[in-house]
C-alpha positions as CSV (number, residue, x, y, z in Angstrom):
1,M,24.1,36.1,-23.1
2,D,22.2,37.3,-20.6
3,A,18.9,35.3,-22.0
4,V,20.8,31.9,-21.6
5,W,22.3,33.1,-17.6
6,S,18.6,34.0,-17.5
7,I,17.8,30.3,-18.5
8,V,20.0,28.3,-16.3
9,A,19.3,30.3,-13.3
10,F,15.7,29.7,-13.6
11,M,16.3,26.2,-14.0
12,G,18.3,25.9,-10.7
13,H,15.4,27.5,-9.4
14,A,13.2,25.3,-10.0
15,V,15.5,22.4,-9.0
16,E,16.4,24.0,-5.7
17,A,12.5,24.5,-5.1
18,V,11.6,21.0,-6.0
19,L,14.0,19.4,-3.7
20,G,12.9,21.6,-1.1
21,Y,9.5,20.5,-2.1
22,V,10.3,17.0,-1.1
23,E,12.7,17.4,1.4
24,T,9.8,19.0,3.3
25,H,7.4,16.6,2.4
26,H,9.5,13.5,2.5
27,W,7.0,11.0,4.4
28,I,4.2,11.4,1.2
29,F,6.6,9.8,-0.7
30,G,8.0,7.2,1.6
31,F,3.6,6.5,1.8
32,L,4.1,6.4,-1.7
33,V,6.8,3.5,-1.9
34,A,5.2,1.8,0.5
35,G,1.7,1.8,-1.1
36,Y,3.4,0.7,-4.1
37,L,5.9,-2.0,-2.4
38,F,2.6,-3.5,-0.7
39,Y,1.0,-3.6,-3.8
40,L,3.9,-5.7,-6.1
41,H,3.1,-7.8,-2.4
42,D,0.1,-8.5,-3.3
43,R,0.5,-8.9,-6.2
44,A,2.7,-11.4,-6.0
45,V,0.5,-13.4,-3.9
46,H,-2.3,-13.7,-6.3
47,E,0.4,-15.1,-8.9
48,R,1.2,-17.8,-6.4
49,F,-2.5,-18.4,-5.4
50,N,-3.4,-18.5,-9.2
51,A,-0.5,-20.9,-9.8
52,I,-1.8,-23.2,-7.0
53,E,-5.2,-23.2,-8.4
54,K,-3.9,-24.7,-12.1
55,R,-1.7,-27.2,-10.8
56,L,-4.7,-28.5,-8.6
57,D,-7.0,-27.8,-11.4
58,E,-4.2,-29.9,-13.7
59,V,-4.4,-32.4,-10.5
60,R,-8.0,-32.9,-10.4
61,K,-8.0,-33.5,-14.6
62,R,-5.4,-35.8,-14.1
63,L,-7.1,-38.2,-11.1
64,S,-10.7,-37.8,-12.9
65,I,-10.3,-39.2,-16.3
66,E,-7.7,-42.3,-14.6
67,Y,-11.3,-43.2,-12.9
């Protein structure tokens, strides 16, 4: 039982250490989240431009066929 209790205590200390680190270095995670959101936004913008370019290509093809 002593070994089980020491494992539980070790896991509790590990969780406490991780939470303490996050508490003191929360700004790092804020930068990571902001960077990821910027990445997602940038990707969405590029996808929109690609979709517009595909539509323009289709219109150009249709116009060239008609003439």
